[in-house]
N, C-alpha and C positions, 0 to 999 in steps of 0.2 A: 529411305526405306524402313517399311513399319517393321513391327517385332514380330508378327506373323510370318514375315517373309522369310523368315530362318526356319521355317517348319522344317525344310526337308535337309539342312545343313548338319552333320555332324558335328559333334562338338569340338573337334580338332582343327575342321573348319573355319568354323564360329571363331576361335580366338583372333585367326588372321582377318578376319571380317570385321568383327569388330574394330580394328585399327582405322578403317578407313571410312568409319561411319559420319557422321557431321552431327551428332549428336551423342550426348554424355551417355556410356553404357558399362555395363561391367557384369562379369560372368562368375557368380558366387555358388561355393560347393555347399551343403548340407551343413556342413561346420561354421560357415561363413566366412571362408579364407576366400579371397579374390585370384580367383582363375586365371581373368584376364581383364584388360580395361585398357581402355584409349585415354589420350591426354586431356580430352574435355572431361571425362569424368574427374581424373587425378588434380585438374586444377580446382575442383571444390573442395579438396583438401590444401593448394598451393602448394603439391609436390608432384613428379614426374612419374611417367608410368613404372617406370623401373623400381620406385618407392615403395607404391600402393599395391605390385605384384606382389602376391604370395602373404599377405598382411591379413590378421583376420579384421573384418569390418569393428567387431569391437573396440581395436586402438584407434582408428582411425575415428571413429564418430557414433559415441553411445544412443544416440535418438536412430540412428541409419539401424544398428546393431540392432536395438530393441522391436523397431519396425518390421524389419528381416524375421527375426524370432517369431512376432506377431502373424506375419506372413506363413511360415512354416506353418504354425497352429493351427491357422485357416485353413491351408491344403490337408493336413491330417484329417482335419476334421470332414474331407469329401467335399467341402467348398469351393468356389472360384475366385482368385484375385480378382477385384475390381479395379481398374486404373483408378489414382487421385493425384491430387496435388500436395507438392512439399515445396519448400524453400532450402534454395541451397546458395551460398554465397551471396545474400540479399537478393536475389532473383526465386520468381515462380516458376514453377517444373511441372510437367506432368508426369508422372511415373506409370507404366505401363509394363507387363510381365509375360516372360516366356519360358513354361517349365519344362525340364527336361527329364526322362525316365529311362532305365534301361529295360531292357526285354521282360523280367519279373515285375516290370512296374514299380522300381524301387526308385526314390526319388536321388536324381545327379547332380543337377545344377537349377540355377534358373539366372536366367538373363533379364536385367534391368534396364531400361532406357527411361531417359529422362529429356523431355523437350521442353525447352525454356518457351513459357506459356505467359511471360511478364506483361508484354506489349498487348497481347491479346486479353489476360485478364485486367490490365487498366480499363481499356477500352470497354469490356463488358459492364466493369463497374462502375463505369462512366454513363452508359447506356443504360444501367439500372438506376439510378440516381438519376438521370434525363427522367426516364419512365416515371419514377415515384414524384417526381416534380410535374410533370405533365398531369398525372393523374391526380395530385391534390389539386392542381388549379382546374380539374373538371370536376372535384368531387366540394369543393369550397366556391362560394358566392363572393364575388371579389368586393363589393359592394357592403355586402353585411355580414360579412366572414360565419353566415350560417350555412349549413348543407346547400349545395346546389341542387338545381332540379334535376341534372344529370347522377347524381347520388341519388337523389329521390326514386329515380326509374328504376335505378338497378338496385333499389332495398324492394321494390314493386313486384320485382321480378322473383325475391326469395318468397315474401307472404307467409316470414314464418313467426310465430308469436307474437303479432300484432293484435292488439285486443279493440282495442278504440283509435278513432282517426279523427282529427279536426282538422277543419280549413277556416283558415283567418283573412280577412280581407279590410286592409285600410278603406276606411267610409269615404266618399268623395277626392279620391286622391286627383284626378285628372283635376278638381276645381282648384285643387294646390298648385299643381302644375303651373295652370294656366294665371293664377292668382299673383303666386309667389316667386315662380320660375324653377326651372328644373334643378339648378344646384341646390336651392333651399329644398327641393322635394326630394331629393338625393341626401341630403344630411338628415331629415325626420325618418328615410331608411334606414340609413346606417345607426341613427340613435336607437331607431325599433329593434334594429335587430342588437346591438349591445345591450338593450333593455332583458329581450329574450336570452340572450345567454347567460346573463347575468344573474336572471332568475333561475334558469336550469343549472346551475351551480350551488345555487342555494338550497334547491331540492332535489328529491329522485324523479328529475322529470325525463320525458321523451326526447330523440332526438327531433329536432325543428330544421327546417327546411323552408327555403325561398323558391317557389316553382313558377313565380310570374313577377311582373311586375311590383306589384303591390300585394300578392297573395303568398300567403305562408299556408306549411302544411305541419301538422304535429303528429308524429306517430306514437302510439302509447304502447308497452311492452306487458307494461305491471298492474296498472291502474286499470279501477271499475269505470263504466259508465259516468256513474256519479262522480266520482276522483276525478274525471278526467274533465268534466264539467267544469267543479269546483277552479281546476288547474287554468281553465281558458278562463274562466271568469275575472280569476288574479290578471291574468294577460289584459284584457279588457279594461279592468280598472286600471293599469298600471300605464295603459297607452294614454291614458287621459293627463296623466303627470306630465306629456310632453309639452302639452299646451302650456303648460308654465316654462318649461325648461326652455321655450323658444316663443315663450310674450304673445302668444296666440290668444283668443278669446276661448273661454269652457268649450270644449267638447268640438274646436274646430277639427281636432286630431282624435279622431276615434276608430274602433275596429267593430266590424260584425261577424261573427262565428258561429257557425255550425258544427256537431258533434256527433256523433254515431259509432256505433260497438259493430263488430266483426264478428256476426255471431252463425251460426249455420242458420240456412245456406250461404250467407255470403260470405264475398272473399273481401281484401281488401280494398278491390277497385270499385268494387259494388258497395260497398261502406261507405267510402272516399265519396260517389255519387249522391250517395244518401247526404251526409255532411255537406254538400255544396251545395243541394236543395235545401237545407236548413239554414244554411248559410245567408241565403237568397230571401229565404223567410225571414231572418232577421232585418235585413235590408229593408224588405216590403213593410215593416211593423216599425221602421223610426230608426233603424240602425243602433250602435252602440249597444248591442245586445249579444246576448248567447243562445242558439236553440237548438233542440237536439233533438233525434228520431229515435223513438221507439214504439213498440206495437203499432207500426203503419200510422203514426202519426207524429207532426210537429211541436214541440212544447216550447216555451219561454224556458230557460232556465232561473229557477230560485233556489237560496238555500236550502227550502222545505221542498222542495221538489219531489225528492227520494225516500 
């Protein structure tokens, strides 16, 4: 039976009905005196119903008393009491309220019912934890540890604060797969991801995303086009160091990069398209390079370019 089911019952009958409720219930006077209670409620304090009847809530539990006083302040301010959860005897309970007034609208009593929701709360917490774990799996690329394509797509929906976008693509990656095998190629991707993550912690760098097999995106929120190009060029130079790490001939592992600014009337998606075209321009011009889009043209990045 819900608290609202007592709407039509006078206080005299209510005291008898409380005794047969399957949940903890107590009827409190304005001065916090216990007018009626059942054994489920008395069990919170390891007492019998007879022992708690007539007692002041302050003598039983100071936290409950202070909470009740706060409830009265809320009522006196003309506000409605909202159900909330509280622990009794190591169990989580949801408290709900029914307030009684006399004909002159003077406060007479408050019925408080407590439903044990511990098992439900535990299930909700497990579900929330599972959902967080699932979201983390969706948002992180398992191989590189960088943000995933899913996270990138979610980020694109916001399209806020992004000033520059960059697209990076490892050169001749299919050849690396065919020549050295998929496991070796995966190791290259893993090391590339670690290198990007390490560089990002050393500088105020943007979020890095793996959006394809060997394709990566960087979204810049604070840097200008020139600063973004300089950062991407640092990545390009760092990638060349992987050749020494894997004992490969120079420039066997390299990256081609395209950079474009998000400027009116371009959206992030449109700027990404220009960055993609700039990246393919870099590949067409010999790879291992950074190209950027500006004023309807594509240019190779040089330190004196801006």
